[in-house]
Structure formats: C-alpha cells, structure tokens
C-alpha positions as CSV (number, residue, x, y, z in Angstrom):
1,X,103.3,77.0,121.7
2,X,101.2,78.0,124.6
3,X,100.3,81.7,125.0
4,X,99.2,81.2,128.6
5,X,102.6,81.9,130.1
6,X,105.8,83.5,129.1
7,X,107.2,86.4,127.1
8,X,107.0,86.8,123.3
9,X,108.4,89.1,120.7
10,X,106.1,89.8,117.7
11,X,107.4,91.4,114.6
12,X,108.8,90.9,111.1
13,X,111.4,88.1,110.7
14,X,114.4,89.8,109.1
15,X,117.6,87.8,109.4
16,X,119.7,85.2,111.2
17,X,123.4,86.0,111.9
18,X,126.3,84.1,113.4
19,X,129.0,86.5,114.7
20,X,132.4,85.2,115.8
21,X,133.7,86.1,119.3
22,X,136.4,88.7,119.5
23,X,138.5,86.6,121.8
24,X,138.0,83.2,120.1
25,X,137.0,83.2,116.4
26,X,136.1,79.5,116.6
27,X,133.1,80.3,118.8
28,X,130.0,82.2,117.6
29,X,127.0,84.2,118.9
30,X,123.9,83.2,117.0
31,X,121.2,85.9,116.7
32,X,117.7,86.2,115.2
33,X,116.7,89.8,114.1
34,X,113.1,90.9,114.3
35,X,111.9,94.3,113.3
36,X,108.7,96.2,114.1
37,X,107.9,99.2,111.9
38,X,105.8,102.0,113.5
39,X,105.0,105.7,113.0
40,X,106.3,108.2,115.6
41,X,104.4,111.1,117.1
42,X,105.2,113.2,114.0
43,X,104.1,110.6,111.5
44,X,107.6,109.6,110.5
45,X,108.3,105.9,109.8
46,X,110.6,104.3,112.5
47,X,111.7,100.7,113.0
48,X,112.3,99.0,116.3
49,X,114.8,96.1,116.0
50,X,115.0,93.3,118.5
51,X,118.0,90.9,118.5
52,X,117.3,87.5,120.1
53,X,120.1,85.2,121.1
54,X,119.8,81.6,119.8
55,X,121.3,78.5,121.6
56,X,123.9,76.7,119.5
57,X,121.8,73.5,119.7
58,X,118.9,75.2,117.8
59,X,120.9,77.0,115.1
60,X,120.0,74.7,112.2
61,X,116.3,74.5,113.0
62,X,116.0,78.3,113.5
63,X,118.0,79.0,110.3
64,X,115.5,76.8,108.4
65,X,112.6,78.6,109.9
66,X,114.0,82.0,109.2
67,X,114.6,81.1,105.6
68,X,110.9,80.2,105.2
69,X,109.5,83.0,107.4
70,X,111.7,85.9,106.1
71,X,109.8,89.2,105.8
72,X,106.6,87.7,107.4
73,X,105.0,88.5,110.8
74,X,106.1,86.0,113.4
75,X,105.8,85.3,117.1
76,X,108.9,84.2,119.0
77,X,109.0,82.9,122.6
78,X,111.8,84.6,124.6
79,X,113.3,84.6,128.1
80,X,114.4,88.1,129.1
81,X,117.1,88.9,131.6
82,X,118.5,92.1,132.9
83,X,122.3,92.3,132.4
84,X,124.7,94.3,134.5
85,X,126.5,97.1,132.6
86,X,130.1,97.2,131.5
87,X,131.3,100.1,129.3
88,X,127.8,100.6,127.9
89,X,125.6,100.3,131.0
90,X,122.9,97.9,131.8
91,X,120.6,96.3,129.1
92,X,118.0,93.6,128.6
93,X,119.0,90.4,127.0
94,X,116.5,88.3,125.1
95,X,117.1,84.6,124.4
96,X,114.9,82.1,122.6
97,X,114.4,79.1,125.0
98,X,115.9,75.8,123.9
99,X,113.7,73.6,121.5
100,X,111.2,76.4,120.9
101,X,109.8,77.2,117.5
102,X,109.0,80.4,115.6
103,X,105.4,80.6,114.4
104,X,103.6,82.7,111.9
105,X,101.5,85.3,113.7
106,X,98.5,84.7,111.5
107,X,98.4,81.0,112.4
108,X,98.7,81.6,116.1
109,X,95.9,84.2,116.0
110,X,93.7,81.7,114.2
111,X,94.5,79.0,116.7
112,X,93.5,81.3,119.6
113,X,90.3,82.4,117.9
114,X,89.3,78.8,117.4
115,X,89.9,77.9,121.0
116,X,87.5,80.7,122.2
C-alpha cells in the first residue's frame, strides 16, 4: 500500500456485515465497519463510525482480514464519492477499491519510519 496518493480511513476494525437488498434478497451489500473513539469538548467519550462498502469480488479476503484484525487499529484505502440525496439528503459514500488490503496501522507506521 502506497501512502503517497489516495484517501484512507484509520480506526478500529469492528465488524463485517452482508445486508440483503430490500428489493432482491438474493443480492447483498457488503460493508466493513470501522470506529474511532474520541473525547468531545466536555470530556465525554464518543465514537465516530465509518461504514465502507466492499466489492463482491473481495468479500472473502476482507472477511478473513477482519477476522484477524478485529479490535485492532487498521488503515483502509477508500474511494470517496458524493451521492445525491433522496429522502435523507446528500451523503458521502466510501468504498474500498478492488483488490486492496487492510493493514495494521502499527506496521504501516513502521514501514514509513524505515523509509525516511
């Protein structure tokens, strides 16, 4: 993974979910869930959750990675796109590019430190 170009989401790997479509239960949306805990301005613990769409070709490899990285800090490459609103208004969609891999944050930081 090259950190030179692109967008990344950094956080704690929480879960992988496959949700069936409402209109066709034989099709699924596959999603990776990443959380980022933080303290707000009053010192209260909060959690920011990012849901990343996964291509159907990469489901098995991402599921295996999530099983080994669960509750660990990871870095995930993403492609972000603005989506037009329907009933709920506009939103940002994040998708993991095809054939990309999740990596432990510690190992990526060590690789970058060695390169410098």
